[in-house]
N, C-alpha and C positions, 0 to 999 in steps of 0.2 A: 441606293447604290454606295453609299456612302456609310463608314464606321470601321473602316477596313485598317486605317493607318494606326496603329497603338503600340506603345511601347510594351517590352516584356519586364512588366512591374518588377517583379524578384532580382533580376539584374539589376536595378537601379540603385544608388545610395538613397541613404532615407534625404538628405538635401536637395536630391535630383527629384525625389518622388514630391517633395513638399513644393518644390519649384512648378514643374509639372499641374499639381492639383490648385497652386495660386495664379496659373497662367489660365487653366480652365476656368476657375472659377470668376477671374476676371475677364474673361471673354465673355463668359455667360453675361455677368453684369452689365458690359457694355454692350450686348446685343438688346437688353432690355433699355439703356439708355439710348444708346445710340439710334437702335431701329424700334423694335415694339416689344413689347411682354411676351406675345406670342411668338417673336422668334426664338426667345429663351428654349421653347422646348424642340427647336430643330439643332439645337448645337449637337456637333458631331467630334470627334477625335481627328477627324481629318483636318477640320479647319484649326486645331491648335496645332497641328504639323504645318499648316502654314504661316500661323503665327509666329513658330520658333525659326523657320527658316526666313522669314521675311526680318525678323531681331536679328539673325544671323549676318544678314546682307547688308542692312541698313547701320547698323552697330548702333541704333537707338537706346539711350539709356533708360533701365527698367526701374521702377521704384514699387514699392508692394507697402500696403496698409492691411486693415482687415474691414471685414462686413459679414452683416447677417443676410440670408434669403431663407425662403420659403423652405428649404431643404434643410436649413440648420438655423433656426428661427430665435435658438437660445444662445448658441454659442458663434462668437465670431469667429470665421475664418481668414487665413492667411489670402489676400486678394491682389494681384497684380493691377497697378489704379491704371487709369486711361491714359494712352497714348495715340500717335497715329496710327501705328501699325495694329494696334487694337481696334481701333476705329474702323479702318478697311477691312480687316479681316470679317469682322462682325457685320459688316454690311453685303461684302462677297459673299460668306458663309450662308446669308438671308436668302440673297438672290439664286446661290445654288438650290438651298432648299425648297424656294418654291419653283424653280423649273424641273425640278426632281418630284415635288408633287402633281405637277402640271403632267408630267409622264406616266406617273402612278396611275392619274385619272384617264388618261388615254388607254393605256395598254392592259390594265384588270378587268376582268370580268364580273359578271353576279355581286353577290354581297360583297366582295373584295372591293370590285369596283365604285360600287355605290360610294362603301367607306372613303374610298381613294378621292371620289368626286366629290363629298360632302368636306373632306377635310383641305384639298384644294379651293373649293368654294370660298372657304374663311381665310385665306393663304394670300389673299390681294395686299392687305399693308406689307407683306415682306418685300414686295416688289415695288411699292410706293415708298415706303422710309428708308428703303435702303439709299434710295437716290444716287445712284451710280448708271443714269442712264445710257452712257458711253459703253460702259461693259456691258451692261445686259443687251446692247445691240449685239453687240460680237457674239454673246451668248444666245441669243434667238439664232444669230447666222449659222453658229454651229452646229446647233441642236436642230434646226431644219436639216444642213447638211447629213448629220447622222440620223436622222429620221427616214431619208431620204436613202441614204445607204443599207437601213435595217428591211426595208421595203422591197430591196433589191434582190433580185435572183440571185446575183452575183454576191451577195453579202458572206464576207467571213468576219470570224472573230477579231483577226487582226487587221482588215480593213476600218471596221467599225471603232476597234480600239485605238486605232491611229487617230480616227477623227476626236475620240474623247480627250484623247491625251493631249491635242491641240487647244482643245477647248480647256483644259485646266490648266495649258501654258499659258493661256490670258490671263488665268487668274493669280497664277504665282507673280507673271511679271508686270502686272498691270501697276502704271506710275513709277516704274523704275528705268533706270537708264543705263546703257553701254554695258560692261561687263557683268555687272549685278544683273542686268536687265537677262542677259543672254542664259547667266546660269540660273535662275528661277525659270525662267522657260522650260530649259532642258532637264531640272527636276521637274516641275509639274508636267512636261510630257510623259515621262515615264511613269511617274507615279500615277499618272491618270489612266495611263494604258493599262499598269498593273491593276489598278481597282477594276478597270473595266473586265476584263479575263478574270479576276478572280470571281467577281461578282458573277459571271456567266457561269461558271463553274459552281458556284454556291447554289444559282439557282437551276439548274439545269435538270435536277429531278422534281421537282415540284412544276417547273415549265412545263416538263414532258406530261407530268399528270393531267395538268390543267388546260394542253393545247394551247398555250400561250408561246409568244416568241423566245427564242432564246440562240445567239448569233453561233453556238457551238454546234455543229451538225453531228459531231459526236464527241465521247466523254472520254478522252484519252488520257490519262493521268501522267505518263511521264511526258508525253510532248507539251501538257500544259505546265508541266514544273519547270522544264527546260524554257518553255516562253518566258515564264513568271519571273524566274531567274535573272535572265538576261536585263530583263526591264530594272530589277532590283540594281545588277550591277552597274546599268549605263545611269541609273540615279545615284548612286553612289559615287562613281567619278564625276561627276558636274557637282554634287555636295562637297568633294573634295576640293574643289576652285576655290571654295569661299574663302576668304583671309582669316586667320586667327584670329580668334575673340575670346567671347566668354566661354570660358572651359566647361560650367553647368550645362550651357545651351547647345554646346558642340555635344556634349555627351549624352543627351537627350536625344538629339536627332541621329546620332549614330547607334543608338540604341535601337531607335525605332526603324532604320534603315536594314541594320545588322542583325538585329534579333527578333524584334517585335512582328515586322512585316512576316519574316520568313515565318514565324512560328505559326502567325494564322494561317499562310499558305498551308502549311504543313498539316494543320487541323481540316483545314478544307478539303485538301486532297487526299487525306489519309483513306485507306481502305476501309475503314470503320466508318468512315462518313455514310450517311445514308444517300448515296447516291444511285443513278441507273448504273445498271454493270457496263464495264469496258466493253467498248467494240472495235 
C-alpha cells in the first residue's frame, strides 16, 4: 500500500535533490542500525515524507556526513546523520512494513499469497526491534477496526479510507505535543486517506481479475480524482500551519504535496492506465 508519496524530481533544484537523497540514505542506514538489516529492504518514500514533516515540526538540527552501503560499495554518498527524528521514523516505518506484510499474507491467494506468507514469516524482527509497543498497540487496534470494516457489507472506500487515515495520523503525531501534534495528525490523516484511495484505484483491475477484495464498488475516475484532490488540499492546509523554518525542507514537502502526489495520481487515473472500464 505504500510508495505513492514521492517528489516530482524534475521540479526540484539540484541542492533539494541532494537533500532528499541524503535523507533517504540516512533513513536507510538508521533502519539498519536502529532496527535490523532486513528493515532496510522495506524502506519507502512515504516514510521519507514522514521524516520531512517531523523535521519541519520539531525544528531539529540536521547534520550530514558520508557513507558507503551495499548499493554504493565503492563511493561514499552524502548521508543525513542519525538523530531522534530519523530513529523514530526508522522504527515507525518498520512497524508499518511489518503490518503491511501481515495484511498481504492474509489477503493474497495462490502463489502470491504463499510468497507473502513466507515474507511475513521472516518479518518478526521488524516488530521486535522497532521497540515501540505503545504505538504498535494503537496500530493493531486501528488495523483490527479496518479489517472489520473491510469485511462488512456496508464498507465504502470512504469509510475504510477514514480508518486508515486515522492510523497514519497516529504515526505522524506520535510523541509530539500541542499544536505540533494536531498539525502532524491532520497531515497524517489526509495523506493516509489519500494513500488508501489511490491504492484502491491502482489495484482495482488486478483485484477484479483475481477475485480479491477492493473497497471500490466501481471505478469512477472523476469521482476518485475529486476525492483525492480534496484530501491533498486538506493536507496542504494543515502543512501551511507549520512555522517557517528551513527553506529547503519546506520546498521538498511542498513539491511532494503540490506536484509529486498529483503527478502520481494523474498517472494512475489516466484513461491510458490498464484499468477495468469505467462503469
